[in-house]
N, C-alpha and C positions, 0 to 999 in steps of 0.2 A: 209749588205754590204760585198763585197768580201775583204778579207785581202790579198792584193797583197804584195809580198815581197818588191816591190819597194817603198812601203809606208814609210819605214824607211829612204830611201834616200830622199824622198820628205820632210820629217820632218827635216832632216839634212840641206838641202839647204835652206829651209824656215827659219829655226832658224838662220843660218849664215846671211841671208838677213836682218832679223830684228835686229840682234846684230850690224851689220855694220851701219844700219840706226840710231839706238839708240845711238851709241858711236862715230860716225864719228866727227872729228874735222876740217876736211879739205874739204869734199865734200858738196856742197849745197843740200838741200832737196826740192823736188818738190812734192806737193800733186796733183794727177791726178784723173780725173774721169775714170771709167773703159774703156770707149771708146775713150779716148784721144790718140793722136799719140805719144806714148812713144818713138818711134824710135829716134826722134829728141832730146829728153831729154838724152837718153843713149849716143848719139853721143857726147854730151858735158860733159860726166862723172858726171852727176847729178843723185842722187839717187831718183828713183820714189817711191812714197808711195801712196797706194790706200785706202782711207777711206772706200769705199764700201766693199772691201775685209776684212778690219778690223771689220766692222759692222757684216759681216757674221760670222766671228770667234767668236764675242761676243755672237751672237744668238746660234751658235752651242754649245758653252760652257755654255749656259743658264745664261748669264749675261746681256742680252739686256734689260730686263724689268727694272732692277734697273737703268741702264744708261738712258733709255728713260724717266723714271720718274724724273730724275735729270733735263733733258732738258725741260720737260713739266713744272716743277716748275719755270723754268726761262722764261716761256712764249711761248715756242714753241708748236704749236697746234698738237693735236693727228691726225689731217688730213694730216700732213706732212709725207712724206716717212719715214718709220721706219728705214731705213739705215741712213738717215740724223739725225733723233732724237737720234739714238744710238750713232752716232759719236759726235753729239753736247754734249751729256751727258758724253762721254768718254773724250772729250777735256776739259770740265769744271772740271771734277773730277780726270782726269788722271787715269781712271779706265779701266778695261777690261783685257784680257789675258796677255798683256805685259805692263800693267800700262800706257796705252795711247800711242799715236803716237808722233814721234819727231816733234818739231816745224817746220813749213814750211818756206822756204825762198822765195818760189814763188808758184803760183797755176796755173794749166792748166785744163780747163774744155772743154768738147766737147758736143755739143747738139745732137749727134747721138743716145744717150740712152734716154734722156728726157730733158725737159726744167727746171726741178727743180734744176738741178745742178748749173745753173747760179746764182740763188738766194742763194743756199747753200754755194757756194764758195765766193759769195760777203760778206756773214756774216763772214766767216773765214778771208777773205782779210782785212776787217775792223778791226777785233780783233787783228791780228798780224801785221797790217800795211805793207803788202807785195803785190807785183804786181800780177795781175790776167790776164791771157790771155785766151780768149774764142775762140775756133775754132767752127765756125758756119757751121755745116754739114747739108745741107738742107734735108728735108724729101723727099723720093723718091715716090711721089704720083703716077707718071706715068713711073716708071722705071729709069734706069741710062741714063743720057744724057751727051754729051760732054760739054755743058755749065756748068752743075753742077760739073763735074770733074774739069774743068778749074778753077771754082770759089774756089773749095777746095784746089787745088794746089797752088793758089795764097796765100791762108791763111797759107799754110805750109811754103812758102817763108817768110811771115811776122813773123811766129813763129821762123824761123831760126834767123831773125834779133833780135827778142825779146831776145832769148837765148844768142846771141852774145853780145848784149848790156849789159845784166845782168852779164855775166861772164867776160866781157871786153877782149874778145879774139875772133878771127875769127871763124865762124862756121866750123866744121870739116866735110867736104863733104866726104872725104875718109873713115872716121870712120862710117859715116851714111851708106855708101854703104856696109860695112862689117856687120853692124847691121841688115840691111834689109835682107841680105843673110842668116844670122843666124836665124832671125825671120821666114823667109820662110821655112828654114830647120826644125825648131822646129814645125811649123804649119803643115808641111807635115807628120811628125811622128805622131802628134796628130790626124790628119785627117785619117791616115792609121789605127791607133788604134780604132778610132770611127767606121770606116768602118767594123771592125771585128764583130760589132754587127749584121751584116747581116748573120753571121754563126748561124745555128740552131743545138743545143741550143746556146744562146748568152753567150760568155765567161765573160761578165761583165754586170753590172746593171748600168743604167744611174745615179743612186745615187752614184755609184763609181766615175763617171766622174765629178760630181759636186765637189767632194773632190780633185781629181787629176788635175783639171784645174788651181789650184792656181799658180803653177810656170809659166804657159804660160801667166797669167795675169800680174804677178809682175816681172818676170825675162825674158820676151821675148827679143830676141836680144842678148842673152848671150850663151856661149858654154855650161854652166851648164844646161841651159834649153834644148838645143839640146840633150845633153847626157842623161838627165833624160827621155825625151819622147822616145828616141830610146830604152832605157832600159824597159820602160813600155810597149811599143809596142811588143818587143820581148817576154816579159813574157806573155802578153795576147794572142799573136799569138800562143804560145806553147799550151795554154789552148784550143784555137780554133781548132788547129790541132788534139788534143786528144779528141775533142768533150766533153770537161768538161764545163758544164754550170754553171753560177752563181746561177741559181735557179734550184734545183733538180727537175727533172720531169717537165721541162718547158712546160706549156700548152698554155699560152697566151703571145703575144708579143705586147708591147704597146709603144707609143711615149708619152713623157712628154713635154708640152709646157709651157713656162714661168720659172721663177726662182724656186728653190726648197724651201721647208718650212724648213729652217735651224734648227729650234729648235725641229723638229720632224723627223730627219733623221733616227734614230735608230728604232723608232716606225713604220715609213713608210716602212722601209726595212723589218721588221718582218712581217708586214701586207701583203706585196706583195709576200714575200716568202711563207707564209702560203697559199695564193691563187694561187700559181704556176704561178705568173704573172711577166714576166721579162720586165723591162723598158729598151729598147734597142736603143732608139734614143731620143735626147733632143735638142730642138732648142737653149737653153741657152748654153749648152756645145759646140755646133757647132759654136757659134759666135766667138770663138777664134781659127780660122783657120780650122774649120770643113768643113761641106758640104755647100759651099757658094751658094747663089742664083744667083750670077753673075760670069762670067769668068773675070779674072783679066788681065790687060795689063802688061805683064811681061817684055816687051821691054823698057818701060819707068818707072823707079822705082817710080817717083813722082806720075804718073797717076795710077800706080798699087796700091800704098798706098792709094791714094784718093778713088779709087774704093772699096778697102777693108774696109775702115772706113765708107764710105757712104753706103755700101751694108750690114751692120749689119742687122740681121733679124728684130730687133725692129725698124729699120729706113726705112723699105720698105712698100709699099702700100698694101692694102687689097687684090687685085687680085693676086699680087706676093706671098703673104703669103699663099693663097689658093693653088696655083700651087706648092709652095715649100713643104708644108705639105703633099699634095697628092703624090708628088714625093717620099718623105721619106717613106710614108706608103707602096708604091709599092716596093721600093728598099729594104726595110728591112722586107718585108713579114709580115707586122703588122696585128694584129687582131682588133686593136682599138687604140684610142688615148685619153689622159687625158689633159685637159686644166685648168691651175691654174689661176683663176680670182683673181689676186693679189691686195689686197687693197692698197698696197704701190706703185705699179707700174702701173699707169694708162695707159701710152703709150703702154705697153706690153699687157694690158688686155682689152683695149677699143674694142668694137665690137666682143668680144669673143663668145657670144652666137650665133650671126649670122655666125661667122666664123665656129663654130662647125657644124651648119646646112649645110653650103655650102660644107665643106670638106666631110661630110657624104654623101651628095647628089652625089658628084663627085666620091667617092671611094666605097661607099656601106658599109663602116666600121663604127661601132658605136663609138661615142665619148661622153665624159661627162665633164661638167664644175664643178669644185669644188671651193668654195669660201674660201679664207684664206689670209694669209699675210706672207711674206718672213721672217719677223723678230719679229713680235709682237704676242705672244701667247695669249694676252688678248682678241683678236678679232678672236680667232680660236675655233671652236667646233669640237672636235675629233669625237664625235658621229655622227654629221651631215655629216661630210666629209666621214667617213667610210661607212655610210649607202648609200651615193650616189655611192661610189666606188663599194660596193657590188652589187648594182643594175646594174651598168655598166658591171661588170664581168659576171653577169647572162645574160645580153644582148649579150655579146660575145659568151657565151655558146650556146645560141639559134640560133645565126647566123652562127657560125663556126662549 
C-alpha cells in the first residue's frame, strides 16, 4: 500500500474522533449502520459511532478472531456476519483497538446495506434499553422511482421527529443544510481523488482507498472531513501529474468488487505489487461519494439525500450493477476485474458468478471470483485465493 503523507493527518483526526466519543459527558452517542443518514444525527450535535468501522479496525489489527469467539461462546452463530460477531464480542468484553465502543444512547439502522442490521441492532437495543430507529430504504430492483424517493423522504422527516423528541429540542434545519453542503463538498474531493485512478499509471491502489475512506464514513458533514479529502486529493493529483504509479511498472489495471479482506491487507498489497497489478477502482470505496450509478437531485436536499442513500451500489438491481461495472471498466481502462464472494455479506455477493459472466460478455474483459470473508480468517484459504488470482492474471496476459 502507498504511504501517503496525509495518512498522519487521517490518524490524527480519527484519534480525536474516538477520544471525544469515549470521553464526552454532554453529547449523546448514536450507533449507526454504515448506510444510515448520518446528516440528521450531526445536525443535532449527536456523536455518530459506526460498529462496522470498528469491526474492520479489529480485523485489520488481527483481533477479530478472539472477539468473534467470545460472541460465539455466547450463542451467536458462525453464520452471522463477521462484522456483527466481532462487534458483539467487543461489546461483551470491551475489547479491540480502543477497548470497545462507548455505550449508545440511541441506535439508527438503514436497510440499504443489508437486512442483518435490523436484528443486529435489535440485540443491542435490548441490551442497553435504548431506542432504535430503522430507515427502510427499498431495494432498487428496477431503478430509481419517484415513489421510492418520496417514501424515503417521509422516513427522513420521521427521523427528524425521533431526534427532536429524544433531545427535547426542535430539529435544526439550518444546521442540516450546512452539513449537507459540507458532506457534498467532502464527497466531491473524494470522487475527484478516486477519478485519478484513470491516470496511467494509477497514483494509488484501491487498497489505499479502503484505508482512506474512514473519515468520510465517520466524519461526513464536518469541515475536518472536507479539509482532509482536499489534502488527499492534492497529494494524489501531484503523483498523477508526475506519472508516479503506486505499482512500479504497472502492467494490469483491475477493479475490486465487494469489501476488502481486512486481515490480509498487507499480504494482498504485496501480492498485487509482485504481479504488477494495480487495483484502480473499487465499488466499495465508490459507495461514499464516489462514482454514483444515478444522478442526484441537487435542487431538493431531501430528495438528493434520499437518492444518495437509495442508490448505494449494494442496493441496486442486477442489470444496474452490470451497467455500472461495465462503465467503470471502460472509464478506467481496466484489463480485468476481481469479485470477492464475501461469506459475511450475502447482499453484496449474491449472484456474483452470474454477474461475472455477464460483465465479461459485455466488456470482453476477464474476471475472477474469489471466495473469502471480510473479517474471519478462519474461513480463508490463502493458497486457494492466490491460485485463482494467478490464473486470472495469466488470462489477462493472454487477452491483453
